[in-house]
C-alpha positions as CSV (number, residue, x, y, z in Angstrom):
1,M,0.0,0.0,0.0
2,T,1.4,3.4,-1.0
3,R,0.4,7.0,-0.4
4,R,1.1,10.2,-2.3
5,V,3.8,12.3,-0.7
6,P,2.5,15.9,-0.2
7,L,5.9,17.3,-1.0
8,A,4.8,19.4,-4.0
9,M,2.3,21.3,-1.9
10,R,4.8,22.3,0.8
11,L,7.7,23.1,-1.5
12,G,5.4,25.1,-3.8
13,A,4.1,27.2,-0.9
14,L,7.6,27.8,0.5
15,V,9.3,28.6,-2.7
16,A,6.5,30.7,-4.0
17,A,6.6,32.7,-0.7
18,L,10.1,33.7,-1.4
19,L,9.6,33.6,-5.2
20,L,13.3,33.2,-6.0
21,P,14.1,32.0,-9.4
22,A,17.0,29.8,-8.4
23,V,14.7,27.1,-7.0
24,A,12.5,26.8,-10.1
25,P,15.0,25.1,-12.4
26,L,15.7,22.5,-9.7
27,L,12.0,21.7,-9.0
28,P,10.1,22.6,-12.1
29,S,7.2,20.2,-11.3
30,V,6.5,21.7,-7.9
31,V,6.8,25.4,-8.3
32,P,3.5,26.9,-9.6
33,R,3.3,29.9,-11.9
34,W,1.5,32.7,-10.2
35,P,-0.7,35.0,-12.3
36,A,-0.3,38.7,-12.2
37,A,-2.9,40.8,-10.4
38,P,-3.5,44.4,-9.5
39,F,-2.6,45.7,-6.0
40,G,-4.1,48.1,-3.6
41,V,-4.4,48.4,0.2
42,A,-8.1,47.4,0.1
43,A,-8.1,45.8,-3.3
44,A,-9.0,42.1,-3.7
45,Q,-9.5,39.7,-6.5
46,A,-12.9,38.6,-7.6
47,S,-12.2,35.3,-5.9
48,E,-11.6,34.9,-2.2
49,E,-7.9,34.9,-2.6
50,P,-6.4,38.4,-1.9
51,A,-4.5,40.2,-4.5
52,P,-0.7,39.6,-4.4
53,L,1.7,42.3,-3.4
54,Y,4.4,42.9,-6.0
55,L,7.7,44.5,-5.0
56,S,7.5,47.1,-7.7
57,Q,4.1,48.2,-6.5
58,A,5.2,48.2,-2.9
59,L,8.0,50.6,-3.8
60,A,5.6,52.8,-5.6
61,D,3.3,52.9,-2.6
62,A,6.2,53.6,-0.3
63,Q,7.3,56.6,-2.4
64,R,3.8,58.1,-1.9
65,C,3.1,57.1,1.7
66,G,6.3,55.8,3.2
67,P,7.7,57.7,6.2
68,G,11.3,57.2,4.9
69,F,10.4,58.8,1.6
70,A,8.4,61.5,3.3
71,S,11.3,62.5,5.4
72,A,13.6,62.5,2.4
73,R,11.2,64.8,0.5
74,M,11.2,67.2,3.4
75,D,15.0,67.2,3.4
76,G,15.0,67.8,-0.3
77,E,12.6,70.7,0.0
78,A,14.7,72.3,2.7
79,L,17.7,71.8,0.5
80,R,15.9,73.5,-2.4
81,L,14.9,76.4,-0.2
82,E,18.5,76.8,0.9
83,Q,19.7,76.9,-2.7
84,L,17.1,79.6,-3.4
85,A,18.2,81.6,-0.4
86,R,21.9,81.5,-1.5
87,A,20.9,82.6,-4.9
88,A,18.7,85.4,-3.4
89,E,21.7,86.8,-1.5
90,L,23.2,87.9,-4.8
91,A,20.0,89.7,-5.9
92,P,18.9,93.2,-4.7
93,R,17.4,93.2,-1.2
94,L,14.5,95.7,-0.9
95,R,12.9,96.9,2.4
96,I,10.0,99.3,2.6
97,G,9.1,101.2,5.8
98,A,8.2,104.6,7.2
99,A,9.8,107.0,9.7
100,T,8.1,109.7,11.8
101,D,9.8,112.8,13.1
102,L,8.4,114.0,16.4
103,R,10.4,117.3,16.7
104,P,10.3,120.0,15.8
105,G,7.1,119.0,14.1
106,V,5.4,115.7,13.5
107,Q,6.2,114.5,10.0
108,T,5.9,111.0,8.5
109,R,7.9,110.1,5.4
110,P,8.3,106.8,3.6
111,V,11.7,104.9,3.7
112,L,12.9,102.7,0.9
113,Q,16.1,100.7,1.5
114,L,17.9,98.8,-1.2
115,E,21.1,96.6,-0.6
116,W,22.9,94.9,-3.4
117,D,26.2,93.0,-3.3
118,L,27.2,93.4,-6.9
119,F,30.6,91.7,-6.8
120,E,32.9,90.1,-4.3
121,Y,33.9,93.5,-2.7
122,L,31.4,96.0,-4.1
123,S,28.0,96.7,-2.6
124,V,25.3,99.3,-3.1
125,A,23.0,100.6,-0.4
126,A,20.1,103.0,-1.1
127,N,18.3,104.7,1.8
128,L,15.6,106.4,-0.2
129,P,14.6,109.1,-0.5
130,N,17.8,110.3,1.3
131,T,21.0,108.8,0.0
132,V,22.6,106.2,-2.2
133,T,26.0,104.7,-1.1
134,V,28.4,102.6,-3.1
135,D,31.1,100.9,-1.0
136,Y,34.2,99.0,-2.0
137,T,36.4,97.2,0.5
138,R,39.0,94.5,0.0
139,P,42.2,93.2,1.6
140,L,45.4,93.9,-0.3
141,W,47.8,91.8,1.7
142,P,47.7,88.9,2.3
143,P,45.3,88.1,-0.6
144,D,41.8,87.2,0.5
145,E,40.8,83.5,0.4
146,A,37.6,84.2,-1.5
147,A,38.0,81.2,-3.8
148,L,38.5,78.8,-0.9
149,R,35.5,80.3,0.9
150,R,33.3,79.7,-2.2
151,A,34.7,76.2,-2.6
152,V,33.8,75.4,1.0
153,D,30.2,76.7,0.5
154,E,29.8,74.7,-2.8
155,L,31.2,71.5,-1.2
156,D,28.9,71.9,1.8
157,L,25.9,72.2,-0.5
158,A,27.2,69.2,-2.5
159,V,27.5,67.0,0.6
160,R,24.0,67.9,1.7
161,T,22.7,67.0,-1.8
162,L,24.5,63.7,-1.6
163,E,22.9,63.0,1.8
164,H,19.5,63.7,0.4
165,E,20.1,61.3,-2.5
166,Q,21.4,58.7,-0.2
167,S,18.4,59.0,2.1
168,L,16.2,58.2,-0.9
169,V,18.3,55.2,-1.8
170,N,18.2,54.0,1.8
171,A,14.5,54.3,1.9
172,R,14.1,52.1,-1.2
173,R,16.6,49.6,0.1
174,A,14.8,49.4,3.4
175,V,11.6,48.5,1.6
176,V,13.3,45.7,-0.4
177,E,14.9,44.2,2.7
178,A,11.6,44.4,4.7
179,F,9.8,42.8,1.7
180,H,12.1,39.9,1.7
181,A,12.1,39.6,5.4
182,V,8.3,39.0,5.4
183,S,8.7,36.3,2.7
184,V,11.5,34.6,4.8
185,A,9.5,34.8,8.0
186,R,6.4,33.3,6.4
187,A,8.4,30.4,4.9
188,E,10.1,29.8,8.3
189,A,6.7,29.8,10.0
190,E,5.5,27.2,7.5
191,L,8.5,25.0,8.3
192,A,8.0,25.5,12.0
193,K,4.4,24.3,11.6
194,E,5.6,21.2,9.7
195,A,8.3,20.6,12.4
196,L,5.6,20.8,15.1
197,A,3.4,18.3,13.3
198,L,6.3,15.9,13.0
199,A,7.2,16.4,16.7
200,Q,3.7,15.6,17.8
201,K,3.7,12.4,15.8
202,R,7.0,11.4,17.3
203,A,5.8,12.1,20.8
204,G,2.6,10.1,20.2
205,A,4.6,7.2,18.8
206,A,7.1,7.4,21.7
207,G,4.2,7.1,24.1
208,D,2.9,4.0,22.4
209,R,6.3,2.4,22.3
210,Y,6.9,3.2,26.0
211,A,3.5,1.7,26.9
212,S,4.5,-1.4,25.1
213,G,7.9,-1.5,26.8
214,Q,10.0,-0.9,23.6
215,I,11.7,2.2,24.9
216,G,12.5,3.7,28.3
217,V,11.0,6.6,30.1
218,R,13.9,8.9,29.1
219,E,13.3,8.4,25.4
220,W,9.6,9.1,25.9
221,Q,10.3,12.3,27.9
222,E,12.8,13.5,25.3
223,A,10.2,13.1,22.6
224,Q,7.8,15.2,24.7
225,Q,10.4,17.8,25.3
226,A,11.0,18.0,21.6
227,Q,7.3,18.6,21.0
228,R,7.3,21.4,23.5
229,Q,10.3,23.0,21.9
230,A,8.6,22.7,18.5
231,E,5.6,24.5,19.9
232,V,7.7,27.3,21.2
233,G,9.5,27.5,17.8
234,W,6.2,27.7,16.0
235,Q,4.9,30.5,18.3
236,R,8.2,32.5,17.8
237,A,8.0,32.0,14.0
238,Q,4.4,33.3,14.0
239,T,5.5,36.3,16.1
240,R,8.4,37.0,13.6
241,V,5.8,37.0,10.8
242,R,3.6,39.5,12.5
243,E,6.6,41.7,13.3
244,A,8.0,41.6,9.8
245,E,4.5,42.3,8.3
246,T,3.9,45.2,10.6
247,H,7.4,46.7,9.8
248,L,6.7,46.4,6.1
249,V,3.3,48.0,6.4
250,R,4.7,50.9,8.2
251,L,7.4,51.4,5.6
252,L,4.8,51.3,2.9
253,W,1.9,53.4,4.3
254,G,3.0,54.7,7.7
255,A,3.0,58.4,6.6
256,C,-0.6,58.3,5.1
257,N,-2.2,55.6,7.3
258,P,-0.3,55.2,10.6
259,E,-3.1,53.1,12.0
260,L,-2.5,50.2,9.7
261,D,-0.8,47.1,11.0
262,G,0.4,43.7,9.6
263,Q,-3.2,42.5,9.2
264,V,-3.3,44.4,5.9
265,L,-0.9,41.8,4.5
266,A,-2.8,38.8,5.9
267,G,-3.2,36.3,3.1
268,R,-1.4,38.4,0.5
269,Q,1.3,36.7,-1.4
270,L,4.5,38.6,-1.9
271,I,6.0,38.5,-5.4
272,D,9.5,39.9,-6.2
273,D,9.2,41.3,-9.7
274,W,12.3,43.5,-9.6
275,P,14.7,43.3,-12.6
276,W,17.5,41.8,-10.6
277,D,19.4,40.4,-13.6
278,A,19.5,43.8,-15.2
279,F,20.6,45.5,-12.0
280,I,23.4,42.9,-11.3
281,A,24.5,43.3,-15.0
282,Q,24.9,47.0,-14.4
283,V,27.0,46.4,-11.2
284,Q,29.2,44.0,-13.1
285,G,29.6,46.5,-15.9
286,V,30.9,49.1,-13.4
287,L,33.3,46.6,-11.9
288,A,34.6,45.8,-15.5
289,Q,35.9,49.4,-15.6
290,P,39.4,50.2,-14.4
291,E,39.7,49.8,-10.6
292,A,40.8,53.3,-10.1
293,A,37.7,54.6,-11.8
294,W,35.1,52.8,-9.6
295,Q,37.1,53.3,-6.5
296,Q,37.0,57.1,-7.1
297,R,33.3,56.7,-7.7
298,V,32.9,55.1,-4.3
299,L,34.8,57.9,-2.7
300,E,32.6,60.5,-4.4
301,L,29.5,58.8,-3.0
302,S,30.9,58.1,0.5
303,I,29.2,60.6,2.8
304,P,31.8,60.1,5.7
305,Y,34.6,60.7,3.2
306,Q,33.0,63.8,1.7
307,R,32.3,65.2,5.1
308,A,35.9,64.7,6.1
309,I,37.0,66.6,2.9
310,L,34.6,69.4,3.9
311,A,36.0,69.5,7.4
312,Q,39.5,69.7,5.9
313,R,38.6,72.6,3.6
314,R,37.0,74.5,6.6
315,Q,40.2,74.0,8.6
316,E,42.3,75.3,5.7
317,L,40.1,78.4,5.6
318,A,40.4,78.8,9.4
319,L,44.2,78.5,9.2
320,A,44.3,81.1,6.4
321,E,42.2,83.5,8.4
322,A,44.3,82.9,11.6
323,R,47.5,83.7,9.7
324,R,45.9,86.8,8.2
325,N,44.8,88.0,11.6
326,R,48.3,87.4,13.1
327,G,50.5,88.8,10.3
328,F,50.8,92.2,8.7
329,N,47.5,93.2,7.1
330,V,46.8,95.9,4.5
331,S,43.3,96.6,3.3
332,A,41.8,99.4,1.2
333,G,38.3,100.8,1.1
334,A,36.4,103.5,-0.6
335,S,32.8,104.7,-0.5
336,I,30.7,107.4,-2.1
337,T,27.4,108.6,-0.8
338,V,25.2,110.6,-3.1
339,P,22.1,112.4,-1.7
340,A,19.0,111.4,-3.5
341,S,16.8,114.3,-2.6
342,G,16.6,117.5,-0.6
343,S,18.6,120.7,-0.6
344,G,21.9,118.8,-0.8
345,A,21.1,116.8,-3.9
346,G,24.0,116.5,-6.2
347,Q,26.7,116.8,-3.6
348,A,28.6,113.6,-3.1
349,D,30.5,112.5,-0.1
350,F,33.6,110.5,-1.2
351,R,35.9,108.7,1.3
352,A,38.9,106.5,0.7
353,Q,41.3,104.8,3.2
354,I,44.1,102.3,3.6
355,T,44.3,100.3,6.8
356,A,47.4,98.5,8.0
357,S,47.6,96.4,11.2
358,L,49.9,93.9,12.9
359,D,48.7,91.7,15.8
360,L,51.6,91.1,18.2
361,S,49.5,89.4,20.9
362,R,50.3,85.9,22.1
363,S,46.7,84.8,21.6
364,A,47.0,85.4,17.8
365,R,50.0,83.0,17.6
366,I,48.2,80.4,19.7
367,R,45.1,80.6,17.5
368,E,47.3,80.0,14.5
369,E,48.9,77.0,16.1
370,Q,45.5,75.6,17.0
371,A,44.2,76.0,13.5
372,S,47.4,74.4,12.1
373,L,47.0,71.4,14.4
374,S,43.3,71.1,13.6
375,L,44.2,71.0,9.9
376,V,46.7,68.2,10.4
377,S,44.0,66.3,12.3
378,A,41.4,66.9,9.6
379,K,43.8,65.5,7.0
380,A,44.3,62.4,9.0
381,R,40.6,61.9,9.3
382,V,40.3,62.3,5.5
383,E,42.8,59.5,5.0
384,Q,41.0,57.4,7.6
385,A,37.6,57.9,5.9
386,R,39.2,57.1,2.5
387,L,40.5,53.8,3.8
388,E,37.2,53.0,5.5
389,A,35.2,53.6,2.3
390,L,37.6,51.4,0.3
391,D,37.4,48.7,3.1
392,A,33.6,48.8,2.8
393,L,33.9,48.3,-0.9
394,A,36.2,45.3,-0.4
395,S,33.9,43.9,2.2
396,A,30.9,44.2,-0.1
397,R,32.8,42.3,-2.9
398,F,33.8,39.6,-0.4
399,A,30.2,39.4,0.8
400,I,29.1,38.6,-2.8
401,Q,31.7,35.8,-3.0
402,D,30.6,34.3,0.3
403,A,26.9,34.6,-0.6
404,Q,27.5,33.0,-4.0
405,F,29.4,30.1,-2.3
406,A,26.6,29.6,0.2
407,R,24.0,29.6,-2.6
408,D,26.0,26.9,-4.5
409,V,26.2,24.8,-1.4
410,A,22.4,25.2,-0.8
411,E,21.7,24.3,-4.4
412,R,23.7,21.1,-3.9
413,G,21.8,20.5,-0.7
414,V,18.4,20.7,-2.5
415,R,19.6,18.0,-5.0
416,Q,20.9,15.8,-2.2
417,A,17.7,16.2,-0.2
418,A,15.6,15.3,-3.3
419,D,17.7,12.2,-3.9
420,D,17.4,11.2,-0.2
421,L,13.6,11.6,-0.4
422,A,13.4,9.4,-3.5
423,F,15.5,6.7,-1.8
424,V,13.5,6.8,1.5
425,Q,10.2,6.7,-0.4
426,R,11.3,3.6,-2.2
427,R,12.2,2.0,1.1
428,W,8.8,3.1,2.6
429,E,7.0,1.6,-0.4
430,A,9.0,-1.6,0.1
431,G,8.1,-1.6,3.8
432,F,11.6,-0.9,5.2
433,A,10.9,2.6,6.4
434,G,8.2,4.0,8.6
435,P,6.0,7.1,8.1
436,L,7.9,9.1,10.6
437,E,11.1,8.5,8.8
438,L,9.5,9.5,5.5
439,A,8.0,12.7,7.1
440,Q,11.5,13.6,8.5
441,V,13.0,13.4,5.0
442,E,10.1,15.4,3.5
443,L,10.8,18.1,6.1
444,S,14.5,18.0,5.2
445,V,13.6,18.6,1.6
446,A,11.5,21.6,2.5
447,E,14.3,23.0,4.7
448,A,16.8,22.6,1.9
449,A,14.5,24.5,-0.5
450,L,14.1,27.3,2.1
451,E,17.8,27.5,2.6
452,L,18.4,27.8,-1.1
453,A,15.8,30.5,-1.3
454,K,17.3,32.4,1.6
455,S,20.8,32.1,0.2
456,D,19.6,33.4,-3.1
457,A,18.0,36.4,-1.3
458,N,21.2,37.0,0.6
459,L,23.1,37.0,-2.7
460,R,20.7,39.6,-4.2
461,Q,21.1,41.7,-1.1
462,A,24.9,41.5,-1.4
463,W,24.7,42.7,-5.0
464,L,22.3,45.5,-3.9
465,A,24.7,46.7,-1.2
466,L,27.6,46.7,-3.7
467,G,25.5,48.5,-6.3
468,V,24.6,51.2,-3.7
469,L,28.3,51.8,-2.9
470,L,29.1,52.0,-6.6
471,G,26.2,54.4,-7.3
472,V,24.3,52.1,-9.6
473,E,20.7,53.4,-10.0
474,L,18.2,51.2,-8.4
475,P,15.3,49.9,-10.5
476,E,12.0,51.6,-10.2
């Protein structure tokens, strides 16, 4: 007498939960093809089965209602306003007001003030209807560090822009990781359920064998302990599923619907439809370039390294100003004030001066030494940040090698588990193996399939991490 082994049902559910293409070639007869379906928070198919959740649609929903993307949008808006403010500083600044004279007689007159920094050292100020003043002031010796000051401002803006772009990338990456975490947690819960069922059967069989005197009390108690441990494992697996689903729901819709929890995903199948092959091909294309090129790209995208560079530039500017303040300084200035109305209209007040100074105080020398030492420290931090960025790149490449090796081993484990199942099933049909032995091998096959799916997911995550470091654009 034989019975049909329910392996296809369990493997199909597990592999479809993770939906990793690596398992399909190994088990083509047990992996079903899932049809496409629309998605929405409250959408459902015409049948009782809820609509599946696709990764691409989950990312689109997260961009609209995810808290990570909402925070990144606010940062981007603040950055845009700062850029507008910096551009507005170069434009004329107009103020309108009124002034009232109380003595000798009460008289109110309008006041119009206009300020405009035309060039680096030239400015215009109009206090209408009274005067218009043009002022020119610049240091003659030592030369001003205007170029370095502008470079620091531009680098500061570039670093903030990079941080904003990285926040968007991190938000997308968090959704992908949470999406896969739910799939893995669900598959592990299904395995825990199968393990509990097997442990219950074993405990029952052990009780029968103990009653008949075939085993001792210790073996019977060990079977009961294994059943209790399996119950705890199943409960923990269910808790991890709820935690993972709640986390994913908050990443997707937390900004628009903070009251939603993991129940929104109850019964929804998760399908990864991301173009992973195209993304990995892009990463490999970057790695095919000269090593110096993509290493430089990593440094350009490394926020700690760019912040260290910014700190070094600021210290260079601070040292230049400290040296200027300590040494012999010569500056020149000129201004002309032209009355705009009244009896004195047409009479201009022109002034010009040259100022020289030399700071002989001990504090000026100490400030210069402090600035010099801070610059040396900043340069050391730049080198440290450079090495850390390159180490992170090397670690990401090694992680791909380890993940690829683990996947190859898991793939071999799936084949070996399938061979073991076929062998034990033949023994069971011949009457040389019991149902518990067959159930154990079936569970081992499901565990091997899950391990392959998890290793494939880890490999994709490793490629994702490397692609982020190299600045490869993530798929939409």
